[in-house]
N, C-alpha and C positions, 0 to 999 in steps of 0.2 A: 401531821399530814401523812408521813411515811407509814405509820401504823394503820391509818385509815385506808391507804392504798393496799397495804398487805391484806387487810381484812376483806376489802372489795375483791381483790384478785382471787383469794381463796373461796369467797362466797359465790361470786358470779362466774368466774372462769374455772374454778376448781384446780388452780395451779398456784404455786408460790410466785410472788412478784418477780423473783430472780429468774424464773423460767420463761417469763414473757419477753417477747421481742420489744425493741425500743418503741416501735410504732404502737404496739398493744399497751405499753406503759403510758405513752402519751395520751391514748384514748381513755384509758382508765383514770388518768389524772384529770382529764376534762370532765369525766363523769363525776368524779369526786368534787370538783369545783363547780359543778352545774353550769359549765360554760359550753358555748357552741363550738363545733369543730368544723363546720362547713365554711368554705371560702370560695371566692369567685376565681375560677380557673380561666376565665376568658381574657384576663388581663394579658396584654402582649408582653412578652419578655424574650430575651435573646439578643444576640448581636445584630448590628445593622445588616451584615451579610446574610444572616439567617432570615431576617425579615424580608430582605430583598429576594432571597431565594423563594420564600413563600409566595411573594407577589408574582414573580416571574412564572413559577409553577402554576399558580392560579390562572394567570393569563394564558400561558402555553397550553393549558388543559381546558380551554373554554371554546365555545362555538364561535365567539368573536374572532379568536385567533385563527381558527380553521377557515372561516369565511374570508378574513383578510389575507391569509396566506394563499388561499386558492385564487383570490383576485389578483394578487401579485404574480402568481405563476401564469395565469391566463394573460395578463398584460405582457409579461416577459415573452411568452411564446408568440403572441400576436405580433409584438414589435419585431422580434427576431425572424419570424417566418414570413410575415406578410408585408409590413409597412416600411421597414427601414431598408435602404439600398445597401448600406454597409453596416450590418448589425454588429453590436458589441460582442456577440457570441456566434461567430460564423459557422463553427462546426456544430454538429448535432447536440447543442446545448451542454457542452463540456463545462463552460463557466457556470451555468446554472447548477449543474451537478456539484461543482466545487462549493458554491454558495450554500446549497442544501446540506452538504456534508458538514460544513462549518457550523451552520445553525444547529444541526443535530449534535455535533461535538460539544457545543457549549450548553445546549438545552438539557441534554441527558444528565450531566453531573449536577446541574442546578435542581432538576426535578428529584434526583436521588437525595440531595441535601434536604430538600423540602420533605421528602418522604421520611427520612431519618428524624427530622424535627417533629413531624406529625406522630411518628411512632413514640417519641419521647413524651409528647403531650398526652397520647393515649395511655402510656404507662402511668404518668402522673395522675390522670383522671381515674384510672383503675385503682390506684393506691388511695386516692381521696375517697372514692366510692366505698372501698373496703373500710376505711376509718369511720365514715359516716354510718355505714351499715352496722359495724361493730358497736358503735356508741348507741345506735337505736336499739339494737338487740339487748345491750346491757341495761338501758333505761327501761325497756319492756320487762326484763327480768326483775328489776327493782320494783316496778309497779305490781307485778305478780306477787312479790313478797309482801308488799304493803296490803294488798287485797287479802292475801292469805292470813296476815296478822289480824286484820279487821274481822275476818270471818271467824278466826279462833276466839277473839274476844267476845264476839256475838254468841258463839256456841257455848263458851264457858259461862256467859251470863245466863243463857237459856238453861244450862244444866243446873246452875245454882237455883234458878227459879223453880225448876222441876223438883229438885231435892227438897226445897222448902215446902212445895205442895205435897210431896210424898210424906214428909214429916208430919204435916197437918193431917193427912189421911190416916197415917199410922196412929197418931194420937187420938183421932176420932174413933178408930177401931178399938183401941184399948179402953177408952172411956165412952161407951155408947150413951147416947142421950136417954134419959129416963122419960117414959111416957106415962 
């Protein structure tokens, strides 16, 4: 197998096997084994905290959250400004400001964790795309080689056929038929 990989590396990539990255060697090995390289990247992975961060960020960045948060703010303002005689936030919404600051303080790091996780997923997807594209390119190169070999065999057969015809013509010219 090692000799086959070395030959493929030289023939398809024009580099010795040792000069290839680990990822390129893995792809070349899959080409040699005629095995698939693609895999499902949508499978959830990561810690519970990372998955929770994704869910919180998904909800915190949605129209549902915006509408609910707006509704809570409107209710708070209406209750404190109009309806209640002894509002829980008697000064111009200082407690509301504290609550909003605390929500932002917790939401920002969670969103950043989710963005970091998404960036990692994007890097993994890009690496996977590279491997799939490289394997496809190598397989196409192998197909070109096969087609070129088939064409050479066909051309050589045609040349032999033409040589035979030329020999027949030369023999006919040397020995013209008698009339």
